[in-house]
PyMOL Python script that loads the backbone (N, CA, C, O; Angstrom):
from pymol import cmd

cmd.read_pdbstr("""\
ATOM      1  N   MET A   1     -21.845 -26.855 -21.872  1.00  0.00           N
ATOM      2  CA  MET A   1     -20.862 -27.529 -21.044  1.00  0.00           C
ATOM      3  C   MET A   1     -19.759 -26.565 -20.614  1.00  0.00           C
ATOM      4  O   MET A   1     -19.207 -26.704 -19.523  1.00  0.00           O
ATOM      5  N   SER A   2     -19.437 -25.599 -21.454  1.00  0.00           N
ATOM      6  CA  SER A   2     -18.362 -24.667 -21.156  1.00  0.00           C
ATOM      7  C   SER A   2     -18.694 -23.789 -19.941  1.00  0.00           C
ATOM      8  O   SER A   2     -17.816 -23.529 -19.118  1.00  0.00           O
ATOM      9  N   TRP A   3     -19.924 -23.338 -19.819  1.00  0.00           N
ATOM     10  CA  TRP A   3     -20.298 -22.489 -18.679  1.00  0.00           C
ATOM     11  C   TRP A   3     -20.255 -23.277 -17.376  1.00  0.00           C
ATOM     12  O   TRP A   3     -20.017 -22.710 -16.309  1.00  0.00           O
ATOM     13  N   GLN A   4     -20.488 -24.594 -17.467  1.00  0.00           N
ATOM     14  CA  GLN A   4     -20.423 -25.424 -16.266  1.00  0.00           C
ATOM     15  C   GLN A   4     -18.985 -25.539 -15.764  1.00  0.00           C
ATOM     16  O   GLN A   4     -18.734 -25.513 -14.559  1.00  0.00           O
ATOM     17  N   LYS A   5     -18.057 -25.665 -16.691  1.00  0.00           N
ATOM     18  CA  LYS A   5     -16.648 -25.707 -16.308  1.00  0.00           C
ATOM     19  C   LYS A   5     -16.231 -24.371 -15.699  1.00  0.00           C
ATOM     20  O   LYS A   5     -15.502 -24.338 -14.708  1.00  0.00           O
ATOM     21  N   SER A   6     -16.685 -23.290 -16.280  1.00  0.00           N
ATOM     22  CA  SER A   6     -16.360 -21.965 -15.754  1.00  0.00           C
ATOM     23  C   SER A   6     -16.934 -21.776 -14.356  1.00  0.00           C
ATOM     24  O   SER A   6     -16.280 -21.217 -13.476  1.00  0.00           O
ATOM     25  N   LEU A   7     -18.153 -22.244 -14.163  1.00  0.00           N
ATOM     26  CA  LEU A   7     -18.774 -22.161 -12.850  1.00  0.00           C
ATOM     27  C   LEU A   7     -17.998 -23.001 -11.831  1.00  0.00           C
ATOM     28  O   LEU A   7     -17.762 -22.560 -10.707  1.00  0.00           O
ATOM     29  N   PHE A   8     -17.610 -24.198 -12.228  1.00  0.00           N
ATOM     30  CA  PHE A   8     -16.840 -25.071 -11.344  1.00  0.00           C
ATOM     31  C   PHE A   8     -15.522 -24.415 -10.948  1.00  0.00           C
ATOM     32  O   PHE A   8     -15.151 -24.435  -9.775  1.00  0.00           O
ATOM     33  N   VAL A   9     -14.818 -23.839 -11.907  1.00  0.00           N
ATOM     34  CA  VAL A   9     -13.537 -23.179 -11.627  1.00  0.00           C
ATOM     35  C   VAL A   9     -13.751 -21.991 -10.690  1.00  0.00           C
ATOM     36  O   VAL A   9     -12.960 -21.775  -9.772  1.00  0.00           O
ATOM     37  N   ALA A  10     -14.809 -21.225 -10.914  1.00  0.00           N
ATOM     38  CA  ALA A  10     -15.090 -20.072 -10.063  1.00  0.00           C
ATOM     39  C   ALA A  10     -15.387 -20.494  -8.628  1.00  0.00           C
ATOM     40  O   ALA A  10     -14.902 -19.871  -7.684  1.00  0.00           O
ATOM     41  N   VAL A  11     -16.175 -21.540  -8.461  1.00  0.00           N
ATOM     42  CA  VAL A  11     -16.510 -22.023  -7.126  1.00  0.00           C
ATOM     43  C   VAL A  11     -15.261 -22.579  -6.433  1.00  0.00           C
ATOM     44  O   VAL A  11     -15.038 -22.306  -5.254  1.00  0.00           O
ATOM     45  N   MET A  12     -14.469 -23.334  -7.137  1.00  0.00           N
ATOM     46  CA  MET A  12     -13.257 -23.904  -6.547  1.00  0.00           C
ATOM     47  C   MET A  12     -12.248 -22.812  -6.180  1.00  0.00           C
ATOM     48  O   MET A  12     -11.507 -22.954  -5.207  1.00  0.00           O
ATOM     49  N   THR A  13     -12.219 -21.740  -6.946  1.00  0.00           N
ATOM     50  CA  THR A  13     -11.333 -20.622  -6.644  1.00  0.00           C
ATOM     51  C   THR A  13     -11.697 -20.009  -5.300  1.00  0.00           C
ATOM     52  O   THR A  13     -10.824 -19.526  -4.579  1.00  0.00           O
ATOM     53  N   LEU A  14     -12.956 -20.027  -4.966  1.00  0.00           N
ATOM     54  CA  LEU A  14     -13.396 -19.482  -3.691  1.00  0.00           C
ATOM     55  C   LEU A  14     -13.222 -20.465  -2.547  1.00  0.00           C
ATOM     56  O   LEU A  14     -12.949 -20.052  -1.420  1.00  0.00           O
ATOM     57  N   ILE A  15     -13.372 -21.755  -2.812  1.00  0.00           N
ATOM     58  CA  ILE A  15     -13.351 -22.766  -1.758  1.00  0.00           C
ATOM     59  C   ILE A  15     -11.935 -23.220  -1.415  1.00  0.00           C
ATOM     60  O   ILE A  15     -11.611 -23.340  -0.234  1.00  0.00           O
ATOM     61  N   VAL A  16     -11.102 -23.471  -2.382  1.00  0.00           N
ATOM     62  CA  VAL A  16      -9.777 -24.055  -2.152  1.00  0.00           C
ATOM     63  C   VAL A  16      -8.905 -23.187  -1.237  1.00  0.00           C
ATOM     64  O   VAL A  16      -8.269 -23.744  -0.342  1.00  0.00           O
ATOM     65  N   PRO A  17      -8.834 -21.860  -1.403  1.00  0.00           N
ATOM     66  CA  PRO A  17      -8.007 -21.087  -0.460  1.00  0.00           C
ATOM     67  C   PRO A  17      -8.471 -21.232   0.988  1.00  0.00           C
ATOM     68  O   PRO A  17      -7.644 -21.222   1.901  1.00  0.00           O
ATOM     69  N   GLU A  18      -9.765 -21.366   1.212  1.00  0.00           N
ATOM     70  CA  GLU A  18     -10.267 -21.563   2.568  1.00  0.00           C
ATOM     71  C   GLU A  18      -9.771 -22.884   3.138  1.00  0.00           C
ATOM     72  O   GLU A  18      -9.395 -22.952   4.308  1.00  0.00           O
ATOM     73  N   LEU A  19      -9.767 -23.920   2.333  1.00  0.00           N
ATOM     74  CA  LEU A  19      -9.319 -25.225   2.798  1.00  0.00           C
ATOM     75  C   LEU A  19      -7.811 -25.249   2.991  1.00  0.00           C
ATOM     76  O   LEU A  19      -7.316 -25.874   3.929  1.00  0.00           O
ATOM     77  N   ALA A  20      -7.076 -24.574   2.113  1.00  0.00           N
ATOM     78  CA  ALA A  20      -5.619 -24.592   2.166  1.00  0.00           C
ATOM     79  C   ALA A  20      -5.076 -23.844   3.374  1.00  0.00           C
ATOM     80  O   ALA A  20      -4.020 -24.201   3.897  1.00  0.00           O
ATOM     81  N   SER A  21      -5.773 -22.825   3.818  1.00  0.00           N
ATOM     82  CA  SER A  21      -5.279 -22.040   4.951  1.00  0.00           C
ATOM     83  C   SER A  21      -6.003 -22.417   6.235  1.00  0.00           C
ATOM     84  O   SER A  21      -6.261 -21.557   7.077  1.00  0.00           O
ATOM     85  N   GLY A  22      -6.327 -23.672   6.390  1.00  0.00           N
ATOM     86  CA  GLY A  22      -7.082 -24.126   7.539  1.00  0.00           C
ATOM     87  C   GLY A  22      -6.409 -23.894   8.868  1.00  0.00           C
ATOM     88  O   GLY A  22      -7.102 -23.742   9.873  1.00  0.00           O
ATOM     89  N   GLN A  23      -5.086 -23.858   8.925  1.00  0.00           N
ATOM     90  CA  GLN A  23      -4.380 -23.688  10.184  1.00  0.00           C
ATOM     91  C   GLN A  23      -4.213 -22.222  10.561  1.00  0.00           C
ATOM     92  O   GLN A  23      -4.032 -21.909  11.738  1.00  0.00           O
ATOM     93  N   GLU A  24      -4.270 -21.334   9.601  1.00  0.00           N
ATOM     94  CA  GLU A  24      -4.070 -19.918   9.891  1.00  0.00           C
ATOM     95  C   GLU A  24      -5.317 -19.332  10.551  1.00  0.00           C
ATOM     96  O   GLU A  24      -6.434 -19.602  10.109  1.00  0.00           O
ATOM     97  N   PRO A  25      -5.135 -18.526  11.615  1.00  0.00           N
ATOM     98  CA  PRO A  25      -6.307 -17.935  12.268  1.00  0.00           C
ATOM     99  C   PRO A  25      -6.972 -16.893  11.385  1.00  0.00           C
ATOM    100  O   PRO A  25      -6.335 -16.298  10.516  1.00  0.00           O
ATOM    101  N   GLY A  26      -8.234 -16.685  11.614  1.00  0.00           N
ATOM    102  CA  GLY A  26      -8.975 -15.677  10.865  1.00  0.00           C
ATOM    103  C   GLY A  26      -8.901 -14.321  11.555  1.00  0.00           C
ATOM    104  O   GLY A  26      -8.096 -14.114  12.463  1.00  0.00           O
ATOM    105  N   TRP A  27      -9.748 -13.409  11.114  1.00  0.00           N
ATOM    106  CA  TRP A  27      -9.790 -12.062  11.663  1.00  0.00           C
ATOM    107  C   TRP A  27     -10.862 -11.962  12.718  1.00  0.00           C
ATOM    108  O   TRP A  27     -11.920 -12.581  12.604  1.00  0.00           O
ATOM    109  N   SER A  28     -10.588 -11.183  13.745  1.00  0.00           N
ATOM    110  CA  SER A  28     -11.559 -10.854  14.775  1.00  0.00           C
ATOM    111  C   SER A  28     -11.868  -9.371  14.643  1.00  0.00           C
ATOM    112  O   SER A  28     -10.960  -8.566  14.434  1.00  0.00           O
ATOM    113  N   GLY A  29     -13.113  -9.006  14.761  1.00  0.00           N
ATOM    114  CA  GLY A  29     -13.497  -7.607  14.636  1.00  0.00           C
ATOM    115  C   GLY A  29     -13.254  -6.797  15.892  1.00  0.00           C
ATOM    116  O   GLY A  29     -13.372  -5.572  15.867  1.00  0.00           O
ATOM    117  N   GLN A  30     -12.915  -7.458  16.992  1.00  0.00           N
ATOM    118  CA  GLN A  30     -12.696  -6.766  18.256  1.00  0.00           C
ATOM    119  C   GLN A  30     -11.314  -6.141  18.290  1.00  0.00           C
ATOM    120  O   GLN A  30     -10.311  -6.838  18.138  1.00  0.00           O
ATOM    121  N   VAL A  31     -11.257  -4.828  18.488  1.00  0.00           N
ATOM    122  CA  VAL A  31      -9.968  -4.167  18.646  1.00  0.00           C
ATOM    123  C   VAL A  31      -9.503  -4.313  20.089  1.00  0.00           C
ATOM    124  O   VAL A  31      -8.338  -4.619  20.344  1.00  0.00           O
ATOM    125  N   ILE A  32     -10.414  -4.094  21.029  1.00  0.00           N
ATOM    126  CA  ILE A  32     -10.107  -4.225  22.447  1.00  0.00           C
ATOM    127  C   ILE A  32     -10.979  -5.333  23.019  1.00  0.00           C
ATOM    128  O   ILE A  32     -12.204  -5.291  22.907  1.00  0.00           O
ATOM    129  N   ALA A  33     -10.346  -6.312  23.626  1.00  0.00           N
ATOM    130  CA  ALA A  33     -11.088  -7.431  24.216  1.00  0.00           C
ATOM    131  C   ALA A  33     -11.197  -7.221  25.728  1.00  0.00           C
ATOM    132  O   ALA A  33     -10.270  -6.723  26.367  1.00  0.00           O
ATOM    133  N   PHE A  34     -12.334  -7.607  26.281  1.00  0.00           N
ATOM    134  CA  PHE A  34     -12.573  -7.463  27.708  1.00  0.00           C
ATOM    135  C   PHE A  34     -12.945  -8.804  28.318  1.00  0.00           C
ATOM    136  O   PHE A  34     -13.393  -9.716  27.623  1.00  0.00           O
ATOM    137  N   GLY A  35     -12.752  -8.912  29.623  1.00  0.00           N
ATOM    138  CA  GLY A  35     -13.229 -10.051  30.391  1.00  0.00           C
ATOM    139  C   GLY A  35     -12.680 -11.391  29.947  1.00  0.00           C
ATOM    140  O   GLY A  35     -11.477 -11.565  29.753  1.00  0.00           O
ATOM    141  N   GLN A  36     -13.608 -12.342  29.790  1.00  0.00           N
ATOM    142  CA  GLN A  36     -13.247 -13.721  29.442  1.00  0.00           C
ATOM    143  C   GLN A  36     -12.539 -13.796  28.090  1.00  0.00           C
ATOM    144  O   GLN A  36     -11.599 -14.573  27.919  1.00  0.00           O
ATOM    145  N   THR A  37     -12.992 -12.987  27.130  1.00  0.00           N
ATOM    146  CA  THR A  37     -12.366 -12.992  25.802  1.00  0.00           C
ATOM    147  C   THR A  37     -10.903 -12.582  25.906  1.00  0.00           C
ATOM    148  O   THR A  37     -10.035 -13.175  25.265  1.00  0.00           O
ATOM    149  N   ARG A  38     -10.640 -11.571  26.711  1.00  0.00           N
ATOM    150  CA  ARG A  38      -9.258 -11.108  26.880  1.00  0.00           C
ATOM    151  C   ARG A  38      -8.385 -12.211  27.487  1.00  0.00           C
ATOM    152  O   ARG A  38      -7.252 -12.413  27.050  1.00  0.00           O
ATOM    153  N   GLN A  39      -8.900 -12.917  28.482  1.00  0.00           N
ATOM    154  CA  GLN A  39      -8.153 -14.000  29.115  1.00  0.00           C
ATOM    155  C   GLN A  39      -7.883 -15.135  28.126  1.00  0.00           C
ATOM    156  O   GLN A  39      -6.794 -15.710  28.120  1.00  0.00           O
ATOM    157  N   GLU A  40      -8.872 -15.454  27.293  1.00  0.00           N
ATOM    158  CA  GLU A  40      -8.691 -16.505  26.284  1.00  0.00           C
ATOM    159  C   GLU A  40      -7.610 -16.119  25.279  1.00  0.00           C
ATOM    160  O   GLU A  40      -6.774 -16.944  24.911  1.00  0.00           O
ATOM    161  N   ILE A  41      -7.628 -14.865  24.838  1.00  0.00           N
ATOM    162  CA  ILE A  41      -6.629 -14.403  23.870  1.00  0.00           C
ATOM    163  C   ILE A  41      -5.239 -14.426  24.496  1.00  0.00           C
ATOM    164  O   ILE A  41      -4.285 -14.883  23.866  1.00  0.00           O
ATOM    165  N   ARG A  42      -5.116 -13.945  25.713  1.00  0.00           N
ATOM    166  CA  ARG A  42      -3.801 -13.907  26.379  1.00  0.00           C
ATOM    167  C   ARG A  42      -3.253 -15.302  26.670  1.00  0.00           C
ATOM    168  O   ARG A  42      -2.037 -15.491  26.718  1.00  0.00           O
ATOM    169  N   SER A  43      -4.127 -16.269  26.861  1.00  0.00           N
ATOM    170  CA  SER A  43      -3.656 -17.623  27.152  1.00  0.00           C
ATOM    171  C   SER A  43      -3.373 -18.439  25.888  1.00  0.00           C
ATOM    172  O   SER A  43      -2.894 -19.570  25.973  1.00  0.00           O
ATOM    173  N   THR A  44      -3.665 -17.873  24.728  1.00  0.00           N
ATOM    174  CA  THR A  44      -3.423 -18.539  23.448  1.00  0.00           C
ATOM    175  C   THR A  44      -2.069 -18.107  22.897  1.00  0.00           C
ATOM    176  O   THR A  44      -1.711 -16.932  22.982  1.00  0.00           O
ATOM    177  N   ASP A  45      -1.317 -19.045  22.336  1.00  0.00           N
ATOM    178  CA  ASP A  45      -0.037 -18.733  21.709  1.00  0.00           C
ATOM    179  C   ASP A  45      -0.243 -17.655  20.641  1.00  0.00           C
ATOM    180  O   ASP A  45      -1.260 -17.651  19.948  1.00  0.00           O
ATOM    181  N   ILE A  46       0.720 -16.747  20.511  1.00  0.00           N
ATOM    182  CA  ILE A  46       0.571 -15.611  19.594  1.00  0.00           C
ATOM    183  C   ILE A  46       0.352 -16.054  18.146  1.00  0.00           C
ATOM    184  O   ILE A  46      -0.298 -15.340  17.382  1.00  0.00           O
ATOM    185  N   LEU A  47       0.877 -17.211  17.755  1.00  0.00           N
ATOM    186  CA  LEU A  47       0.693 -17.680  16.380  1.00  0.00           C
ATOM    187  C   LEU A  47      -0.725 -18.176  16.123  1.00  0.00           C
ATOM    188  O   LEU A  47      -1.158 -18.244  14.973  1.00  0.00           O
ATOM    189  N   HIS A  48      -1.447 -18.520  17.176  1.00  0.00           N
ATOM    190  CA  HIS A  48      -2.798 -19.056  17.018  1.00  0.00           C
ATOM    191  C   HIS A  48      -3.889 -18.061  17.378  1.00  0.00           C
ATOM    192  O   HIS A  48      -5.075 -18.369  17.255  1.00  0.00           O
ATOM    193  N   ARG A  49      -3.503 -16.874  17.819  1.00  0.00           N
ATOM    194  CA  ARG A  49      -4.491 -15.837  18.120  1.00  0.00           C
ATOM    195  C   ARG A  49      -5.090 -15.317  16.823  1.00  0.00           C
ATOM    196  O   ARG A  49      -4.443 -15.380  15.778  1.00  0.00           O
ATOM    197  N   PRO A  50      -6.315 -14.803  16.870  1.00  0.00           N
ATOM    198  CA  PRO A  50      -6.904 -14.235  15.653  1.00  0.00           C
ATOM    199  C   PRO A  50      -6.222 -12.914  15.289  1.00  0.00           C
ATOM    200  O   PRO A  50      -5.730 -12.201  16.164  1.00  0.00           O
ATOM    201  N   TYR A  51      -6.196 -12.597  14.002  1.00  0.00           N
ATOM    202  CA  TYR A  51      -5.733 -11.291  13.565  1.00  0.00           C
ATOM    203  C   TYR A  51      -6.735 -10.268  14.071  1.00  0.00           C
ATOM    204  O   TYR A  51      -7.942 -10.510  14.039  1.00  0.00           O
ATOM    205  N   ARG A  52      -6.235  -9.107  14.544  1.00  0.00           N
ATOM    206  CA  ARG A  52      -7.131  -8.069  15.043  1.00  0.00           C
ATOM    207  C   ARG A  52      -6.693  -6.718  14.514  1.00  0.00           C
ATOM    208  O   ARG A  52      -5.496  -6.449  14.413  1.00  0.00           O
ATOM    209  N   PRO A  53      -7.662  -5.855  14.170  1.00  0.00           N
ATOM    210  CA  PRO A  53      -7.306  -4.512  13.681  1.00  0.00           C
ATOM    211  C   PRO A  53      -6.482  -3.762  14.720  1.00  0.00           C
ATOM    212  O   PRO A  53      -6.759  -3.844  15.917  1.00  0.00           O
ATOM    213  N   LEU A  54      -5.479  -3.039  14.264  1.00  0.00           N
ATOM    214  CA  LEU A  54      -4.600  -2.189  15.071  1.00  0.00           C
ATOM    215  C   LEU A  54      -3.650  -2.961  15.989  1.00  0.00           C
ATOM    216  O   LEU A  54      -2.957  -2.340  16.794  1.00  0.00           O
ATOM    217  N   HIS A  55      -3.594  -4.263  15.898  1.00  0.00           N
ATOM    218  CA  HIS A  55      -2.659  -5.062  16.685  1.00  0.00           C
ATOM    219  C   HIS A  55      -1.478  -5.425  15.786  1.00  0.00           C
ATOM    220  O   HIS A  55      -1.332  -6.563  15.339  1.00  0.00           O
ATOM    221  N   PHE A  56      -0.644  -4.420  15.538  1.00  0.00           N
ATOM    222  CA  PHE A  56       0.407  -4.520  14.536  1.00  0.00           C
ATOM    223  C   PHE A  56       1.449  -5.580  14.852  1.00  0.00           C
ATOM    224  O   PHE A  56       1.845  -6.335  13.964  1.00  0.00           O
ATOM    225  N   TYR A  57       1.903  -5.653  16.099  1.00  0.00           N
ATOM    226  CA  TYR A  57       2.957  -6.613  16.440  1.00  0.00           C
ATOM    227  C   TYR A  57       2.480  -8.051  16.237  1.00  0.00           C
ATOM    228  O   TYR A  57       3.128  -8.822  15.530  1.00  0.00           O
ATOM    229  N   GLY A  58       1.363  -8.414  16.845  1.00  0.00           N
ATOM    230  CA  GLY A  58       0.858  -9.783  16.729  1.00  0.00           C
ATOM    231  C   GLY A  58       0.514 -10.147  15.295  1.00  0.00           C
ATOM    232  O   GLY A  58       0.806 -11.255  14.845  1.00  0.00           O
ATOM    233  N   ASN A  59      -0.111  -9.210  14.570  1.00  0.00           N
ATOM    234  CA  ASN A  59      -0.462  -9.475  13.178  1.00  0.00           C
ATOM    235  C   ASN A  59       0.795  -9.685  12.330  1.00  0.00           C
ATOM    236  O   ASN A  59       0.815 -10.543  11.448  1.00  0.00           O
ATOM    237  N   THR A  60       1.846  -8.898  12.601  1.00  0.00           N
ATOM    238  CA  THR A  60       3.100  -9.037  11.851  1.00  0.00           C
ATOM    239  C   THR A  60       3.772 -10.370  12.145  1.00  0.00           C
ATOM    240  O   THR A  60       4.277 -11.020  11.230  1.00  0.00           O
ATOM    241  N   VAL A  61       3.786 -10.785  13.401  1.00  0.00           N
ATOM    242  CA  VAL A  61       4.385 -12.073  13.769  1.00  0.00           C
ATOM    243  C   VAL A  61       3.650 -13.208  13.057  1.00  0.00           C
ATOM    244  O   VAL A  61       4.288 -14.102  12.502  1.00  0.00           O
ATOM    245  N   ARG A  62       2.327 -13.182  13.065  1.00  0.00           N
ATOM    246  CA  ARG A  62       1.556 -14.239  12.400  1.00  0.00           C
ATOM    247  C   ARG A  62       1.758 -14.198  10.880  1.00  0.00           C
ATOM    248  O   ARG A  62       1.880 -15.245  10.245  1.00  0.00           O
ATOM    249  N   ARG A  63       1.793 -13.008  10.302  1.00  0.00           N
ATOM    250  CA  ARG A  63       1.978 -12.890   8.854  1.00  0.00           C
ATOM    251  C   ARG A  63       3.339 -13.443   8.439  1.00  0.00           C
ATOM    252  O   ARG A  63       3.440 -14.151   7.437  1.00  0.00           O
ATOM    253  N   ARG A  64       4.387 -13.126   9.204  1.00  0.00           N
ATOM    254  CA  ARG A  64       5.725 -13.660   8.887  1.00  0.00           C
ATOM    255  C   ARG A  64       5.755 -15.169   9.020  1.00  0.00           C
ATOM    256  O   ARG A  64       6.387 -15.853   8.215  1.00  0.00           O
ATOM    257  N   TYR A  65       5.078 -15.693  10.027  1.00  0.00           N
ATOM    258  CA  TYR A  65       5.078 -17.133  10.258  1.00  0.00           C
ATOM    259  C   TYR A  65       4.331 -17.872   9.151  1.00  0.00           C
ATOM    260  O   TYR A  65       4.837 -18.857   8.613  1.00  0.00           O
ATOM    261  N   TYR A  66       3.137 -17.405   8.810  1.00  0.00           N
ATOM    262  CA  TYR A  66       2.304 -18.122   7.838  1.00  0.00           C
ATOM    263  C   TYR A  66       2.633 -17.803   6.381  1.00  0.00           C
ATOM    264  O   TYR A  66       2.423 -18.645   5.508  1.00  0.00           O
ATOM    265  N   HIS A  67       3.146 -16.599   6.104  1.00  0.00           N
ATOM    266  CA  HIS A  67       3.365 -16.195   4.719  1.00  0.00           C
ATOM    267  C   HIS A  67       4.814 -15.889   4.378  1.00  0.00           C
ATOM    268  O   HIS A  67       5.140 -15.705   3.206  1.00  0.00           O
ATOM    269  N   GLY A  68       5.689 -15.829   5.374  1.00  0.00           N
ATOM    270  CA  GLY A  68       7.099 -15.583   5.116  1.00  0.00           C
ATOM    271  C   GLY A  68       7.449 -14.132   4.859  1.00  0.00           C
ATOM    272  O   GLY A  68       8.588 -13.828   4.503  1.00  0.00           O
ATOM    273  N   SER A  69       6.493 -13.227   5.032  1.00  0.00           N
ATOM    274  CA  SER A  69       6.742 -11.813   4.796  1.00  0.00           C
ATOM    275  C   SER A  69       5.931 -10.982   5.779  1.00  0.00           C
ATOM    276  O   SER A  69       4.779 -11.305   6.071  1.00  0.00           O
ATOM    277  N   ALA A  70       6.527  -9.923   6.283  1.00  0.00           N
ATOM    278  CA  ALA A  70       5.816  -9.049   7.212  1.00  0.00           C
ATOM    279  C   ALA A  70       4.852  -8.124   6.490  1.00  0.00           C
ATOM    280  O   ALA A  70       3.875  -7.656   7.075  1.00  0.00           O
ATOM    281  N   LEU A  71       5.127  -7.862   5.215  1.00  0.00           N
ATOM    282  CA  LEU A  71       4.252  -6.965   4.451  1.00  0.00           C
ATOM    283  C   LEU A  71       3.158  -7.769   3.760  1.00  0.00           C
ATOM    284  O   LEU A  71       3.434  -8.811   3.166  1.00  0.00           O
ATOM    285  N   PRO A  72       1.922  -7.291   3.834  1.00  0.00           N
ATOM    286  CA  PRO A  72       0.839  -8.010   3.136  1.00  0.00           C
ATOM    287  C   PRO A  72       1.030  -7.925   1.633  1.00  0.00           C
ATOM    288  O   PRO A  72       1.485  -6.912   1.102  1.00  0.00           O
ATOM    289  N   GLY A  73       0.677  -8.996   0.966  1.00  0.00           N
ATOM    290  CA  GLY A  73       0.784  -9.036  -0.488  1.00  0.00           C
ATOM    291  C   GLY A  73      -0.584  -9.068  -1.141  1.00  0.00           C
ATOM    292  O   GLY A  73      -1.608  -9.020  -0.460  1.00  0.00           O
ATOM    293  N   VAL A  74      -0.596  -9.146  -2.429  1.00  0.00           N
ATOM    294  CA  VAL A  74      -1.836  -9.146  -3.185  1.00  0.00           C
ATOM    295  C   VAL A  74      -2.679 -10.387  -2.880  1.00  0.00           C
ATOM    296  O   VAL A  74      -3.905 -10.300  -2.816  1.00  0.00           O
ATOM    297  N   ARG A  75      -2.042 -11.522  -2.694  1.00  0.00           N
ATOM    298  CA  ARG A  75      -2.773 -12.772  -2.499  1.00  0.00           C
ATOM    299  C   ARG A  75      -3.226 -12.995  -1.055  1.00  0.00           C
ATOM    300  O   ARG A  75      -4.002 -13.914  -0.793  1.00  0.00           O
ATOM    301  N   MET A  76      -2.760 -12.174  -0.120  1.00  0.00           N
ATOM    302  CA  MET A  76      -3.152 -12.343   1.278  1.00  0.00           C
ATOM    303  C   MET A  76      -4.530 -11.765   1.511  1.00  0.00           C
ATOM    304  O   MET A  76      -4.932 -10.792   0.874  1.00  0.00           O
ATOM    305  N   ARG A  77      -5.257 -12.392   2.449  1.00  0.00           N
ATOM    306  CA  ARG A  77      -6.580 -11.891   2.783  1.00  0.00           C
ATOM    307  C   ARG A  77      -6.522 -11.068   4.020  1.00  0.00           C
ATOM    308  O   ARG A  77      -7.546 -10.552   4.467  1.00  0.00           O
TER     309      ARG A  77
END
""", "prot")
cmd.dss("prot")
cmd.show_as("cartoon", "prot")
cmd.util.cbc("prot")
cmd.orient("prot")
Protein backbone atom coordinates (compact mmCIF):
# COMPACT_ATOMS: atom_id res chain seq x y z
CA MET A 1 0.00 0.00 0.00
CA SER A 2 2.89 2.36 0.73
CA TRP A 3 4.29 2.21 -2.83
CA GLN A 4 0.83 3.06 -4.17
CA LYS A 5 0.72 6.22 -2.09
CA SER A 6 4.21 7.13 -3.28
CA LEU A 7 3.18 6.56 -6.87
CA PHE A 8 0.06 8.68 -6.39
CA VAL A 9 2.09 11.54 -4.88
CA ALA A 10 4.64 11.34 -7.71
CA VAL A 11 1.94 11.45 -10.39
CA MET A 12 0.11 14.33 -8.71
CA THR A 13 3.38 16.25 -8.40
CA LEU A 14 3.65 16.13 -12.16
CA ILE A 15 -0.02 16.84 -12.94
CA VAL A 16 -1.02 19.54 -10.44
CA PRO A 17 1.49 22.22 -11.59
CA GLU A 18 0.17 21.82 -15.14
CA LEU A 19 -3.39 22.37 -13.96
CA ALA A 20 -2.47 25.25 -11.65
CA SER A 21 -0.70 27.24 -14.35
CA GLY A 22 -3.45 26.84 -16.92
CA GLN A 23 -3.59 30.55 -17.77
CA GLU A 24 0.14 31.04 -18.26
CA PRO A 25 1.36 30.57 -21.85
CA GLY A 26 3.79 27.81 -22.64
CA TRP A 27 7.05 27.89 -24.57
CA SER A 28 7.35 28.12 -28.33
CA GLY A 29 10.45 26.73 -30.01
CA GLN A 30 10.37 29.37 -32.74
CA VAL A 31 12.89 32.15 -32.25
CA ILE A 32 11.86 33.99 -35.41
CA ALA A 33 8.27 33.75 -36.61
CA PHE A 34 7.29 34.29 -40.24
CA GLY A 35 4.08 34.86 -42.16
CA GLN A 36 0.78 33.98 -40.52
CA THR A 37 2.44 32.92 -37.26
CA ARG A 38 4.11 36.31 -36.95
CA GLN A 39 0.79 38.11 -37.51
CA GLU A 40 -0.93 35.94 -34.89
CA ILE A 41 1.80 36.65 -32.33
CA ARG A 42 1.75 40.40 -33.01
CA SER A 43 -2.03 40.55 -32.69
CA THR A 44 -1.96 38.74 -29.32
CA ASP A 45 -1.57 40.70 -26.08
CA ILE A 46 2.01 40.44 -24.77
CA LEU A 47 0.83 38.67 -21.59
CA HIS A 48 -0.80 35.89 -23.62
CA ARG A 49 1.97 35.35 -26.17
CA PRO A 50 4.05 32.19 -25.80
CA TYR A 51 7.47 32.40 -24.18
CA ARG A 52 10.15 32.30 -26.89
CA PRO A 53 13.93 31.81 -26.71
CA LEU A 54 15.92 35.07 -26.97
CA HIS A 55 12.81 37.26 -26.59
CA PHE A 56 14.01 38.81 -23.35
CA TYR A 57 11.60 41.75 -23.07
CA GLY A 58 8.38 39.79 -23.66
CA ASN A 59 9.53 36.87 -21.52
CA THR A 60 10.43 39.25 -18.67
CA VAL A 61 7.06 41.03 -18.84
CA ARG A 62 5.21 37.70 -18.70
CA ARG A 63 7.43 36.36 -15.90
CA ARG A 64 6.83 39.48 -13.77
CA TYR A 65 3.10 39.29 -14.41
CA TYR A 66 2.65 35.58 -13.66
CA HIS A 67 5.35 35.06 -11.01
CA GLY A 68 5.99 38.50 -9.52
CA SER A 69 9.70 38.42 -10.34
CA ALA A 70 11.71 39.16 -13.45
CA LEU A 71 14.37 36.61 -12.51
CA PRO A 72 13.56 32.93 -12.98
CA GLY A 73 13.49 30.90 -9.81
CA VAL A 74 13.97 27.27 -8.95
CA ARG A 75 10.25 26.46 -9.15
CA MET A 76 9.69 28.14 -12.53
CA ARG A 77 9.60 26.05 -15.67
